[in-house]
C-alpha positions in Angstrom: 0.0 0.0 0.0 1.3 3.4 -0.9 2.1 5.8 1.9 -0.5 8.4 0.8 -3.3 5.8 1.1 -2.4 5.2 4.8 -3.4 8.5 6.4 -5.9 11.3 6.3 -4.9 15.0 6.4 -7.6 17.3 7.9 -8.2 20.4 10.1 -8.0 19.6 13.8 -11.2 19.8 15.9 -10.2 23.2 17.2 -9.5 24.3 13.6 -6.3 25.9 14.8 -4.0 23.5 13.0 -3.9 20.5 10.5 -3.2 17.0 11.5 -2.4 13.8 9.7 -3.8 10.6 11.2 -3.1 7.0 10.2 -6.3 5.2 8.9 -5.2 2.0 10.6 -3.7 2.8 14.1 -0.1 1.8 14.5 3.0 3.2 16.1 5.6 5.0 14.2 9.4 4.6 14.8 10.4 7.9 16.4 14.1 6.8 16.4 14.2 6.4 12.6 12.5 9.8 12.2 15.0 11.4 14.7 17.9 10.2 12.5 16.4 11.7 9.3 15.0 15.1 10.2 15.8 18.2 12.1 14.5 17.7 15.6 13.7 20.8 17.7 12.5 18.9 20.8 12.5 15.2 21.8 10.5 13.3 24.4 9.8 9.6 24.8 6.4 9.9 23.2 6.9 12.6 20.5 9.3 14.7 18.5 8.9 18.3 17.3 10.4 18.6 13.9 11.2 21.4 11.5 10.9 20.5 7.8 10.8 23.1 5.1 10.2 25.9 7.7 7.1 24.0 9.0 7.0 22.9 12.7 5.5 19.4 13.0 4.6 17.6 16.2 5.2 13.9 15.5 3.5 11.6 18.1 4.6 8.0 18.6 1.0 6.8 18.0 1.2 8.1 14.5 -0.5 11.5 14.5 1.3 14.5 12.9 0.3 18.1 13.9 1.3 20.9 11.6 1.8 24.3 13.2 1.4 27.5 11.3 0.9 26.0 7.9 -2.0 26.3 5.5 -0.3 24.8 2.4 -2.1 21.6 1.9 0.2 20.2 -0.8 3.3 21.0 1.4 1.7 19.2 4.4 0.9 16.2 2.2 4.5 16.1 1.0 5.9 16.3 4.5 3.5 13.7 5.9 4.6 11.3 3.1 8.2 11.9 4.0 7.7 11.3 7.7 5.5 8.3 7.3 7.8 6.7 4.7 10.6 6.8 7.3 8.6 6.1 10.4 6.5 3.2 9.1 9.5 1.2 7.9 9.6 -2.2 9.4 
């Protein structure tokens, strides 16, 4: 299955940000993501990343929160990059 088919990108309930959620719940590998992207902050359950001047909160349960970004195509591109690294087995 292609990465783009595995998640949904939508406005959060609060409408303050966008989030990408996996259609089928699964954990993502934060360690792999940490090695590939610029990490601003790291905890055991999430990473805060900066990719193409967009701040992304990457949760271990698979949700991505995009802060201060309205560019849907850019968020799709970033989500695909993150999931392709984090969902590797």
